[in-house]
DSSP file (Angstrom, degrees, kcal/mol; ACC not computed):
  #  RESIDUE AA STRUCTURE BP1 BP2  ACC     N-H-->O    O-->H-N    N-H-->O    O-->H-N    TCO  KAPPA ALPHA  PHI   PSI    X-CA   Y-CA   Z-CA
    1    1 A M              0   0    0      0, 0.0     2,-0.2     0, 0.0     0, 0.0   0.000 360.0 360.0 360.0 133.3  102.4  125.7  126.2
    2    2 A A        -     0   0    0      1,-0.1     2,-0.2     3,-0.0     0, 0.0  -0.467 360.0-135.5 -77.1 140.5  100.6  122.4  125.3
    3    3 A S        -     0   0    0     -2,-0.2     3,-0.1     1,-0.1    -1,-0.1  -0.652  28.9 -92.9 -94.2 157.3   97.7  121.2  127.5
    4    4 A D        -     0   0    0     -2,-0.2    -1,-0.1     1,-0.1     3,-0.1  -0.395  50.5 -97.3 -66.9 143.0   97.3  117.7  128.6
    5    5 A P        -     0   0    0      0, 0.0     2,-0.3     0, 0.0    73,-0.1  -0.176  43.2-102.8 -55.2 149.6   95.0  115.6  126.4
    6    6 A K        -     0   0    0     71,-0.4    73,-2.7    -3,-0.1     2,-0.5  -0.629  31.3-137.2 -70.0 134.0   91.4  115.3  127.6
    7    7 A I  E     -a   79   0A   0     -2,-0.3     2,-0.3    71,-0.2    73,-0.2  -0.894  22.8-170.9 -94.9 115.7   90.7  111.9  129.3
    8    8 A L  E     -a   80   0A   0     71,-2.9    73,-3.4    -2,-0.5     2,-0.2  -0.791  17.3-128.4-111.3 146.6   87.4  110.4  128.2
    9    9 A T     >  -     0   0    0     -2,-0.3     4,-2.1    71,-0.2     5,-0.2  -0.591  23.3-118.5 -90.0 158.6   85.6  107.4  129.7
   10   10 A F  H  > S+     0   0    0     71,-0.4     4,-3.2     1,-0.2     5,-0.2   0.931 114.4  55.9 -63.7 -43.0   84.4  104.5  127.5
   11   11 A K  H  > S+     0   0    0      1,-0.2     4,-0.6     2,-0.2    -1,-0.2   0.867 108.6  47.0 -63.3 -33.5   80.9  105.2  128.6
   12   12 A D  H  4 S+     0   0    0      2,-0.2     3,-0.4     1,-0.2     4,-0.4   0.891 114.9  46.5 -67.4 -41.6   81.1  108.8  127.4
   13   13 A V  H >< S+     0   0    0     -4,-2.1     3,-1.7     1,-0.2    10,-0.3   0.900 106.2  58.1 -66.9 -45.3   82.6  107.8  124.2
   14   14 A A  H 3< S+     0   0    0     -4,-3.2    -1,-0.2     1,-0.3    -2,-0.2   0.708  92.4  69.7 -66.8 -17.9   80.1  105.0  123.5
   15   15 A K  T 3< S+     0   0    0     -4,-0.6     2,-1.5    -3,-0.4    -1,-0.3   0.759  86.2  73.3 -64.4 -28.3   77.2  107.5  123.7
   16   16 A H    <   +     0   0    0     -3,-1.7     7,-2.0    -4,-0.4    36,-0.2  -0.640  57.3 122.7 -90.8  81.1   78.4  109.0  120.4
   17   17 A D  E     +E   22   0B   0     -2,-1.5     2,-0.3     5,-0.2     5,-0.2  -0.093  42.5  99.3-136.0  38.8   77.4  106.3  117.9
   18   18 A K  E >  S-E   21   0B   0      3,-2.9     3,-1.8     1,-0.1    -3,-0.0  -0.816  81.0-108.2-121.6 164.3   75.1  108.0  115.4
   19   19 A H  T 3  S+     0   0    0     -2,-0.3     3,-0.2     1,-0.3    18,-0.2   0.888 122.9  42.1 -56.8 -39.6   75.6  109.4  111.9
   20   20 A N  T 3  S+     0   0    0      1,-0.2    -1,-0.3    17,-0.1     2,-0.1   0.329 126.1  33.8 -91.5   7.1   75.4  112.9  113.2
   21   21 A D  E <  S+E   18   0B   0     -3,-1.8    -3,-2.9    13,-0.1     2,-0.5  -0.610  74.5 162.2-163.2  90.4   77.5  112.2  116.3
   22   22 A C  E     +E   17   0B   0     -3,-0.2    11,-1.3    -5,-0.2    12,-0.8  -0.954   7.0 170.2-127.9 117.9   80.3  109.6  115.8
   23   23 A W  E     -B   32   0A   0     -7,-2.0    29,-0.4    -2,-0.5     2,-0.3  -0.972  10.7-172.8-121.3 140.2   83.3  109.1  118.0
   24   24 A I  E     -B   31   0A   0      7,-2.6     7,-2.5    -2,-0.4     2,-0.5  -0.936  19.0-134.2-128.9 156.8   85.7  106.2  117.7
   25   25 A I  E     +Bc  30  54A   0     28,-0.7    30,-2.7    25,-0.5     2,-0.4  -0.938  26.2 171.4-108.1 125.5   88.6  104.8  119.7
   26   26 A I  E >  S-B   29   0A   0      3,-2.5     3,-1.2    -2,-0.5    28,-0.0  -0.937  71.2 -16.5-136.9 116.7   91.7  103.9  117.8
   27   27 A S  T 3  S-     0   0    0     -2,-0.4     3,-0.1     1,-0.3    -1,-0.1   0.909 128.0 -52.1  56.7  44.7   95.0  102.9  119.6
   28   28 A G  T 3  S+     0   0    0      1,-0.2    52,-2.4    51,-0.1     2,-0.3   0.502 117.0 112.0  74.5   4.7   93.7  104.5  122.9
   29   29 A K  E <   -BD  26  79A   0     -3,-1.2    -3,-2.5    50,-0.2     2,-0.4  -0.865  59.9-139.1-106.0 144.4   92.9  107.9  121.2
   30   30 A V  E     -BD  25  78A   0     48,-3.3    47,-2.6    -2,-0.3    48,-1.4  -0.897  18.6-171.8-109.9 131.8   89.4  109.2  120.7
   31   31 A Y  E     -BD  24  76A   0     -7,-2.5    -7,-2.6    -2,-0.4     2,-1.0  -0.979  20.2-145.3-129.6 132.1   88.4  110.8  117.5
   32   32 A D  E     +B   23   0A   0     43,-2.8    -9,-0.2    -2,-0.4     4,-0.1  -0.818  26.1 170.3 -93.2 101.9   85.2  112.7  116.7
   33   33 A V    >>  +     0   0    0    -11,-1.3     3,-1.4    -2,-1.0     4,-0.7   0.205  36.9 118.2 -98.7  18.1   84.8  111.8  113.0
   34   34 A T  G >4 S+     0   0    0    -12,-0.8     3,-1.7     1,-0.3     4,-0.4   0.920  77.3  50.6 -47.8 -52.4   81.2  113.2  112.7
   35   35 A P  G 34 S+     0   0    0      0, 0.0    -1,-0.3     0, 0.0     3,-0.2   0.765 112.0  49.5 -60.6 -21.3   82.4  115.7  110.0
   36   36 A F  G <> S+     0   0    0     -3,-1.4     4,-1.2     1,-0.2     3,-0.4   0.488  81.7  95.5 -94.4  -3.2   84.1  112.9  108.1
   37   37 A T  T << S+     0   0    0     -3,-1.7     3,-0.3    -4,-0.7    -1,-0.2   0.867  87.9  43.1 -57.8 -40.0   81.1  110.5  108.0
   38   38 A D  T  4 S+     0   0    0     -4,-0.4    -1,-0.2    -3,-0.2    -2,-0.1   0.747 117.4  46.8 -76.8 -22.6   79.9  111.5  104.6
   39   39 A D  T  4 S+     0   0    0     -3,-0.4    -1,-0.2    -4,-0.2    -2,-0.2   0.545  78.8 117.7 -94.5  -7.6   83.3  111.6  103.1
   40   40 A H    ><  -     0   0    0     -4,-1.2     3,-2.7    -3,-0.3     6,-0.1  -0.419  63.4-136.9 -68.5 126.1   84.7  108.3  104.4
   41   41 A P  T 3  S+     0   0    0      0, 0.0    -1,-0.2     0, 0.0     3,-0.1   0.784 102.3  51.2 -56.3 -27.3   85.5  106.0  101.5
   42   42 A G  T 3  S-     0   0    0      1,-0.2     4,-0.2     2,-0.0     3,-0.1   0.530 116.3-113.2 -77.6  -8.9   84.1  103.1  103.2
   43   43 A G    X>  -     0   0    0     -3,-2.7     4,-1.0     1,-0.1     3,-0.6  -0.115  32.9 -72.2  95.8 163.0   80.9  104.8  103.9
   44   44 A V  H 3> S+     0   0    0      1,-0.2     4,-2.7     2,-0.2     3,-0.3   0.831 123.7  66.1 -61.8 -33.0   79.2  105.8  107.2
   45   45 A E  H 3> S+     0   0    0      1,-0.3     4,-2.1     2,-0.2    -1,-0.2   0.851  97.2  55.2 -66.2 -31.1   78.4  102.2  108.2
   46   46 A V  H <> S+     0   0    0     -3,-0.6     4,-0.5    -4,-0.2    -1,-0.3   0.918 111.0  43.1 -65.8 -40.5   82.0  101.4  108.5
   47   47 A L  H >< S+     0   0    0     -4,-1.0     3,-1.0    -3,-0.3    -2,-0.2   0.887 113.2  51.9 -71.1 -40.4   82.6  104.2  110.9
   48   48 A L  H >< S+     0   0    0     -4,-2.7     3,-1.2     1,-0.3    -1,-0.2   0.829 102.8  59.6 -64.4 -31.3   79.4  103.4  112.9
   49   49 A S  H 3< S+     0   0    0     -4,-2.1    -1,-0.3     1,-0.3    -2,-0.2   0.697 101.7  55.9 -71.0 -15.9   80.4   99.8  113.2
   50   50 A A  T X< S+     0   0    0     -3,-1.0     3,-0.7    -4,-0.5   -25,-0.5   0.356  88.3 101.0 -90.9  -1.1   83.6  101.0  115.0
   51   51 A T  T <  S+     0   0    0     -3,-1.2   -27,-0.1     1,-0.2   -34,-0.1  -0.503  74.9  29.0 -83.4 156.5   81.6  102.9  117.7
   52   52 A G  T 3  S+     0   0    0    -29,-0.4     2,-0.3   -36,-0.2    -1,-0.2   0.650 119.1  49.8  71.2  16.8   81.0  101.5  121.1
   53   53 A K  S <  S-     0   0    0     -3,-0.7     2,-0.7   -40,-0.1   -28,-0.7  -0.946 103.0 -71.6-160.3-179.3   84.3   99.5  121.1
   54   54 A D  B     -c   25   0A   0     35,-1.5     3,-0.4    -2,-0.3     4,-0.2  -0.796  40.6-166.0 -86.8 120.7   87.9   99.9  120.4
   55   55 A G     >  +     0   0    0    -30,-2.7     4,-2.2    -2,-0.7     5,-0.2   0.176  56.1 108.1 -92.2  16.3   88.1  100.2  116.7
   56   56 A T  H  > S+     0   0    0      1,-0.2     4,-2.4     2,-0.2     5,-0.2   0.932  79.0  46.5 -67.0 -45.4   91.8   99.6  116.4
   57   57 A N  H  > S+     0   0    0     -3,-0.4     4,-2.4     1,-0.2    -1,-0.2   0.907 113.8  50.0 -64.7 -38.7   91.6   96.1  114.8
   58   58 A D  H  > S+     0   0    0     -4,-0.2     4,-0.9     1,-0.2    -1,-0.2   0.902 113.3  45.3 -64.2 -38.8   89.0   97.3  112.4
   59   59 A F  H  X>S+     0   0    0     -4,-2.2     4,-0.8     2,-0.2     5,-0.7   0.876 115.8  45.8 -68.3 -42.9   91.1  100.3  111.4
   60   60 A E  H  <5S+     0   0    0     -4,-2.4     3,-0.3     1,-0.2    -2,-0.2   0.841 106.4  59.5 -77.0 -34.2   94.5   98.2  111.1
   61   61 A E  H  <5S+     0   0    0     -4,-2.4    -1,-0.2    -5,-0.2    -2,-0.2   0.808 100.7  55.7 -64.3 -28.5   92.8   95.3  109.1
   62   62 A V  H  <5S-     0   0    0     -4,-0.9    -1,-0.2    -3,-0.2    -2,-0.2   0.859 104.4-133.3 -76.3 -34.3   91.8   97.7  106.3
   63   63 A G  T  <5 -     0   0    0     -4,-0.8    -3,-0.1    -3,-0.3    -2,-0.1   0.964  24.8-151.8  81.6  62.4   95.5   98.9  105.9
   64   64 A H      < -     0   0    0     -5,-0.7    -1,-0.1     1,-0.1    -5,-0.0  -0.293  15.9-109.9 -65.9 145.5   94.9  102.7  105.8
   65   65 A S     >  -     0   0    0      1,-0.1     4,-1.8    -2,-0.0    -1,-0.1  -0.177  28.0-105.3 -71.7 169.9   97.3  104.9  103.8
   66   66 A E  H  > S+     0   0    0      1,-0.2     4,-1.9     2,-0.2     5,-0.1   0.832 121.8  54.6 -64.6 -32.6   99.7  107.3  105.4
   67   67 A S  H  > S+     0   0    0      2,-0.2     4,-2.0     1,-0.2    -1,-0.2   0.904 105.4  54.3 -69.9 -39.7   97.6  110.3  104.4
   68   68 A A  H  > S+     0   0    0      1,-0.2     4,-1.2     2,-0.2    -1,-0.2   0.930 108.1  49.0 -56.6 -45.2   94.6  108.7  106.1
   69   69 A R  H  < S+     0   0    0     -4,-1.8     4,-0.5     1,-0.2    -1,-0.2   0.853 110.9  49.9 -68.2 -32.3   96.6  108.4  109.3
   70   70 A E  H >< S+     0   0    0     -4,-1.9     3,-0.9     1,-0.2     4,-0.3   0.834 105.5  57.6 -64.8 -34.5   97.7  112.0  109.0
   71   71 A L  H >< S+     0   0    0     -4,-2.0     3,-1.4     1,-0.2     4,-0.5   0.757  92.1  71.1 -65.4 -30.1   94.0  113.0  108.5
   72   72 A M  G >X S+     0   0    0     -4,-1.2     3,-1.7     1,-0.3     4,-0.6   0.831  84.6  67.6 -61.1 -33.5   93.1  111.4  111.9
   73   73 A G  G <4 S+     0   0    0     -3,-0.9     3,-0.4    -4,-0.5    -1,-0.3   0.740  91.3  62.8 -67.4 -20.4   94.9  114.2  113.8
   74   74 A K  G <4 S+     0   0    0     -3,-1.4    -1,-0.3    -4,-0.3    -2,-0.2   0.765 109.0  39.7 -65.4 -26.5   92.3  116.7  112.6
   75   75 A Y  T <4 S+     0   0    0     -3,-1.7   -43,-2.8    -4,-0.5    -2,-0.2   0.400  84.3 128.2-104.5   1.2   89.5  114.7  114.4
   76   76 A Y  E  <  + D   0  31A   0     -4,-0.6   -45,-0.2    -3,-0.4     3,-0.1  -0.341  21.7 163.6 -56.1 130.2   91.6  113.9  117.6
   77   77 A I  E     -     0   0A   0    -47,-2.6   -71,-0.4     1,-0.4     2,-0.3   0.521  54.4 -57.4-125.2 -15.2   89.7  115.0  120.8
   78   78 A G  E     - D   0  30A   0    -48,-1.4   -48,-3.3   -73,-0.1    -1,-0.4  -0.987  58.2 -62.6 167.6-168.0   91.5  113.1  123.6
   79   79 A E  E     -aD   7  29A   0    -73,-2.7   -71,-2.9    -2,-0.3     2,-0.4  -0.735  42.5-120.6-106.0 150.1   92.7  109.9  125.2
   80   80 A I  E     -a    8   0A   0    -52,-2.4     2,-1.0    -2,-0.3   -71,-0.2  -0.791  23.8-120.1 -91.1 139.4   90.5  107.0  126.4
   81   81 A D    >   -     0   0    0    -73,-3.4     3,-2.7    -2,-0.4     4,-0.4  -0.684  24.7-157.2 -77.5 102.2   90.7  106.0  130.1
   82   82 A A  G >  S+     0   0    0     -2,-1.0     3,-1.0     1,-0.3    -1,-0.2   0.777  86.9  65.0 -60.8 -30.7   91.8  102.4  129.5
   83   83 A S  G 3  S+     0   0    0      1,-0.2    -1,-0.3    -3,-0.1   -74,-0.1   0.660  99.5  53.2 -66.1 -14.2   90.5  101.4  133.0
   84   84 A T  G <  S+     0   0    0     -3,-2.7    -1,-0.2   -76,-0.2    -2,-0.2   0.566  83.8  99.5 -99.4  -5.1   87.0  102.2  131.8
   85   85 A V  S <  S-     0   0    0     -3,-1.0     5,-0.1    -4,-0.4   -32,-0.0  -0.659  77.2-122.7 -77.6 119.2   87.0  100.0  128.7
   86   86 A P    >   -     0   0    0      0, 0.0     3,-1.7     0, 0.0     4,-0.2  -0.264  21.9-115.8 -61.0 155.8   85.3   96.6  129.3
   87   87 A L  G >  S+     0   0    0      1,-0.3     3,-0.9     2,-0.2    -2,-0.0   0.804 115.7  54.7 -64.1 -28.6   87.4   93.6  128.6
   88   88 A N  G 3  S+     0   0    0      1,-0.2    -1,-0.3     3,-0.0    -3,-0.0   0.427 109.7  50.3 -85.4   7.2   85.3   92.4  125.7
   89   89 A H  G <  S+     0   0    0     -3,-1.7   -35,-1.5   -36,-0.1    -1,-0.2   0.323  87.6 111.1-117.6   2.9   85.7   95.9  124.1
   90   90 A T  S <  S-     0   0    0     -3,-0.9     2,-0.6    -4,-0.2    -3,-0.0  -0.411  75.7-100.9 -85.6 153.8   89.5   96.2  124.4
   91   91 A H        -     0   0    0     -2,-0.1    -1,-0.1   -38,-0.0   -36,-0.1  -0.613  32.2-166.6 -76.9 120.1   91.9   96.1  121.5
   92   92 A I        -     0   0    0     -2,-0.6    -1,-0.0    -3,-0.0     0, 0.0  -0.919  28.3-118.1-108.4 114.0   93.6   92.7  121.1
   93   93 A P        -     0   0    0      0, 0.0   -36,-0.0     0, 0.0   -37,-0.0  -0.153  30.3-120.0 -53.1 140.6   96.6   93.0  118.7
   94   94 A L        -     0   0    0      1,-0.1     3,-0.1   -37,-0.0    -3,-0.0  -0.543  27.9-104.4 -75.9 143.5   96.1   90.9  115.7
   95   95 A P        -     0   0    0      0, 0.0    -1,-0.1     0, 0.0     3,-0.1  -0.382  51.6 -86.9 -66.8 149.8   98.6   88.1  115.0
   96   96 A P        -     0   0    0      0, 0.0     2,-0.1     0, 0.0     0, 0.0  -0.285  52.3-101.3 -66.2 145.1  101.0   89.0  112.2
   97   97 A K        -     0   0    0     -3,-0.1     2,-0.4     1,-0.1    -3,-0.0  -0.375  36.5-152.1 -71.1 135.5   99.5   88.1  108.7
   98   98 A Q        -     0   0    0     -2,-0.1     3,-0.1    -3,-0.1    -1,-0.1  -0.889  14.5-120.7-103.9 134.9  100.9   85.0  107.4
   99   99 A H        -     0   0    0     -2,-0.4     3,-0.1     1,-0.1     0, 0.0  -0.570  37.8-100.5 -77.1 135.5  101.2   84.3  103.7
  100  100 A P        -     0   0    0      0, 0.0     2,-0.3     0, 0.0    -1,-0.1  -0.149  42.2-104.4 -47.7 139.1   99.3   81.3  102.5
  101  101 A H        -     0   0    0     -3,-0.1    -3,-0.0     1,-0.1     0, 0.0  -0.508  33.3-163.3 -69.2 130.1  101.6   78.3  102.0
  102  102 A N    >   -     0   0    0     -2,-0.3     3,-2.0     1,-0.1     4,-0.1  -0.899   5.8-166.8-119.2 103.2  102.2   77.8   98.3
  103  103 A P  G >  S+     0   0    0      0, 0.0     3,-1.2     0, 0.0     6,-0.3   0.737  82.8  67.2 -66.2 -19.4  103.5   74.3   97.7
  104  104 A S  G 3  S+     0   0    0      1,-0.2    -2,-0.0     5,-0.1     0, 0.0   0.504  99.9  53.0 -78.7   1.0  104.6   75.1   94.1
  105  105 A K  G <  S+     0   0    0     -3,-2.0    -1,-0.2     4,-0.0    -3,-0.0   0.256  86.2 104.8-115.4  10.2  107.3   77.5   95.4
  106  106 A T  S <> S-     0   0    0     -3,-1.2     4,-1.5    -4,-0.1     3,-0.3  -0.590  79.4-119.9 -91.0 156.0  109.0   75.2   97.9
  107  107 A P  H  > S+     0   0    0      0, 0.0     4,-2.9     0, 0.0     5,-0.2   0.831 113.1  60.0 -59.1 -34.2  112.4   73.6   97.2
  108  108 A E  H  > S+     0   0    0      1,-0.2     4,-2.3     2,-0.2     5,-0.2   0.923 102.6  50.4 -62.8 -41.2  110.7   70.2   97.5
  109  109 A F  H  > S+     0   0    0     -6,-0.3     4,-2.1    -3,-0.3    -1,-0.2   0.867 109.4  50.0 -65.4 -38.9  108.5   70.9   94.6
  110  110 A V  H  X S+     0   0    0     -4,-1.5     4,-2.6     2,-0.2     5,-0.2   0.956 110.0  52.5 -61.4 -49.5  111.5   72.1   92.4
  111  111 A I  H  X S+     0   0    0     -4,-2.9     4,-2.9     1,-0.2    -2,-0.2   0.942 107.9  49.7 -54.0 -46.4  113.3   68.9   93.3
  112  112 A K  H  X S+     0   0    0     -4,-2.3     4,-1.7     1,-0.2     5,-0.2   0.952 111.9  49.7 -61.3 -43.6  110.3   66.6   92.2
  113  113 A I  H  X S+     0   0    0     -4,-2.1     4,-2.6     1,-0.2    -1,-0.2   0.904 111.5  47.9 -60.2 -35.6  110.1   68.5   88.9
  114  114 A L  H  X S+     0   0    0     -4,-2.6     4,-2.7     1,-0.2    -1,-0.2   0.889 106.4  56.6 -68.4 -39.6  113.8   68.1   88.3
  115  115 A Q  H  < S+     0   0    0     -4,-2.9    -1,-0.2    -5,-0.2    -2,-0.2   0.802 115.4  39.7 -59.1 -33.1  113.5   64.4   89.2
  116  116 A F  H  X S+     0   0    0     -4,-1.7     4,-1.1    -5,-0.2    -2,-0.2   0.933 119.5  43.3 -80.5 -50.2  110.9   64.2   86.4
  117  117 A L  H  X S+     0   0    0     -4,-2.6     4,-2.7    -5,-0.2     3,-0.3   0.891 105.6  58.8 -73.6 -46.6  112.4   66.5   83.8
  118  118 A V  H  X S+     0   0    0     -4,-2.7     4,-2.4     1,-0.2    -1,-0.2   0.915 106.2  47.0 -55.1 -50.6  116.1   65.4   83.9
  119  119 A P  H  > S+     0   0    0      0, 0.0     4,-2.1     0, 0.0    -1,-0.2   0.854 112.7  51.1 -63.9 -31.8  115.5   61.8   83.0
  120  120 A L  H  X S+     0   0    0     -4,-1.1     4,-2.7    -3,-0.3     5,-0.2   0.916 110.3  49.3 -67.4 -43.0  113.3   62.9   80.1
  121  121 A L  H  X S+     0   0    0     -4,-2.7     4,-2.5     1,-0.2     5,-0.2   0.927 112.9  48.1 -59.8 -42.5  116.0   65.4   78.8
  122  122 A I  H  X S+     0   0    0     -4,-2.4     4,-2.0    -5,-0.3    -1,-0.2   0.929 111.5  48.1 -63.5 -42.2  118.6   62.6   79.0
  123  123 A L  H  X S+     0   0    0     -4,-2.1     4,-2.2     1,-0.2    -1,-0.2   0.890 113.9  48.2 -70.0 -39.2  116.4   60.1   77.2
  124  124 A G  H  X S+     0   0    0     -4,-2.7     4,-1.7     1,-0.2    -1,-0.2   0.868 111.6  50.1 -68.4 -36.0  115.6   62.8   74.5
  125  125 A L  H  X S+     0   0    0     -4,-2.5     4,-2.2    -5,-0.2    -2,-0.2   0.837 108.6  51.9 -68.8 -35.7  119.2   63.6   74.1
  126  126 A A  H  X S+     0   0    0     -4,-2.0     4,-2.6     2,-0.2     5,-0.2   0.936 110.9  47.2 -67.3 -48.9  120.1   59.9   73.8
  127  127 A F  H  X S+     0   0    0     -4,-2.2     4,-2.1     2,-0.2    -2,-0.2   0.881 112.3  51.4 -65.7 -36.3  117.5   59.4   71.0
  128  128 A T  H  X S+     0   0    0     -4,-1.7     4,-2.0     2,-0.2    -2,-0.2   0.971 112.9  44.6 -63.6 -51.7  118.8   62.6   69.2
  129  129 A V  H  X S+     0   0    0     -4,-2.2     4,-1.3     1,-0.2    -2,-0.2   0.866 115.0  48.3 -62.0 -42.6  122.4   61.4   69.3
  130  130 A R  H  X S+     0   0    0     -4,-2.6     4,-0.9     1,-0.2    -1,-0.2   0.917 109.9  52.9 -66.6 -42.4  121.4   57.9   68.2
  131  131 A H  H  < S+     0   0    0     -4,-2.1     3,-0.3    -5,-0.2    -2,-0.2   0.904 114.3  39.3 -61.3 -44.5  119.4   59.3   65.4
  132  132 A Y  H  < S+     0   0    0     -4,-2.0    -1,-0.2     1,-0.2    -2,-0.2   0.642 118.2  48.0 -81.9 -16.0  122.2   61.5   63.9
  133  133 A T  H  < S+     0   0    0     -4,-1.3     2,-0.2    -5,-0.2    -1,-0.2   0.427  83.8 113.3-104.8  -0.1  125.0   58.9   64.5
  134  134 A K     <  -     0   0    0     -4,-0.9     2,-0.3    -3,-0.3    -4,-0.0  -0.528  68.0-123.7 -75.4 134.4  123.2   55.9   63.0
  135  135 A E              0   0    0     -2,-0.2    -1,-0.1     1,-0.1    -2,-0.1  -0.553 360.0 360.0 -73.5 141.4  124.7   54.6   59.8
  136  136 A K              0   0    0     -2,-0.3    -1,-0.1     0, 0.0    -2,-0.0   0.465 360.0 360.0 -92.8 360.0  122.5   54.3   56.9
């Protein structure tokens, strides 16, 4: 029979902010990543920068792989009591990423190019026809 997850306060989790004792909060879950600090591809500094706050935004911005997300289960120790997280430390969902506007891919750009090229093609065709049909 599965037991209920351990509920941890923000104050308790925030104490674990060192290389040899590192806990992070991601999506309301608490992870003890101490054994992973030396193996983390981004280095221990990345993990330490996510301590003492909700590290969800930091985690999601990087775009972790599915295998990285699966690995997190190994370090899971409990849930955070959301009522103990200070407002300035809570996870604020990021707005969806917008692709930068590329004016060279818009329909207006294509129309402008065609307005320039079509008359040139007609003029070139007219000169070609005139050249080959001219009597010598």
